[in-house]
C-alpha atoms as one frame of an Amber mdcrd trajectory, in Angstrom:
protein
-132.152-154.053-106.018-128.629-152.669-106.211-126.419-152.268-103.144-124.156
-149.240-103.036-121.105-149.310-100.790-119.386-146.074 -99.894-115.939-145.567
 -98.432-115.754-144.205 -94.902-115.253-140.453 -94.839-112.093-138.821 -93.507
-113.838-137.556 -90.379-114.732-141.116 -89.443-111.191-142.340 -90.107-109.708
-139.473 -88.078-112.039-140.291 -85.171-110.891-143.894 -85.330-107.206-142.866
 -85.458-107.511-140.554 -82.453-109.655-142.906 -80.384-108.749-145.744 -78.052
-106.463-148.561 -79.258-109.261-151.137 -79.154-113.003-151.093 -79.775-115.931
-153.281 -78.903-117.407-155.366 -81.684-120.483-153.103 -81.578-118.323-150.009
 -82.137-116.382-151.695 -84.942-119.654-152.729 -86.585-120.795-149.085 -86.569
-117.584-147.998 -88.330-118.108-150.766 -90.885-121.749-149.814 -91.393-123.066
-153.252 -90.451-125.384-154.502 -87.743-124.185-155.631 -84.332-125.182-159.209
 -85.156-123.242-159.142 -88.421-120.216-157.694 -86.606-120.288-160.640 -84.212
-120.678-163.052 -87.137-117.659-161.470 -88.855-115.607-161.869 -85.664-116.716
-165.474 -85.220-115.785-166.284 -88.833-112.382-164.576 -88.552-113.261-161.774
 -90.990-112.984-159.139 -88.248-109.648-159.179 -86.379-110.111-159.544 -82.631
-108.146-159.844 -79.407-109.589-162.214 -76.828-109.312-160.878 -73.265-110.598
-163.720 -71.159-113.472-166.104 -71.630-116.075-163.586 -72.806-114.382-160.270
 -73.536-113.338-159.592 -77.124-111.910-156.357 -78.544-111.137-155.168 -82.072
-107.752-153.448 -82.568-108.324-149.964 -83.996-105.289-150.260 -86.286-106.616
-153.499 -87.803-109.994-151.846 -88.372-108.305-148.850 -90.012-106.491-151.215
 -92.367-109.784-152.911 -93.244-111.275-149.514 -94.049-108.281-148.507 -96.170
-107.192-145.773 -93.773-103.717-147.162 -93.027-101.059-148.801 -95.156
């Protein structure tokens, strides 16, 4: 079985640019097209940039996510 990966469309990137400066891991996972569990695994492994805000709260910087998606230089 072949896996096909597509680039995020411009509408999605524009929504991300105009949205809040940080996102939850669940929101970031949706932009990346992965499951919530995989998003958390990526964060845990350091493959998804995060900001730790206390003992249990973690956010993903929107700019870092845009860079991952190729939407910012």
